[in-house]
C-alpha angles and dihedrals in degrees: 000000000000092000091052091052090051091049091051093051092054117077093221091049092055091048092049093050090048093051093043094051092046092049091045093052093047091050092048092052090048091047098247097116092137090061090048091053090050090050091050090051091051091049092051090048092053092043091056091053094052116101119253099058 
């Protein structure tokens, strides 16, 4: 929960969450949920590698 609060306080984090949720919903409606999950996994992997964690 603390990581989510930190993300929401950072402008880039809010933008990333917004884009991610939008892309995920669009993919789910299109029927490409597996690709959306793969994209989320890639984003989490990249976020863990960024400094400041």
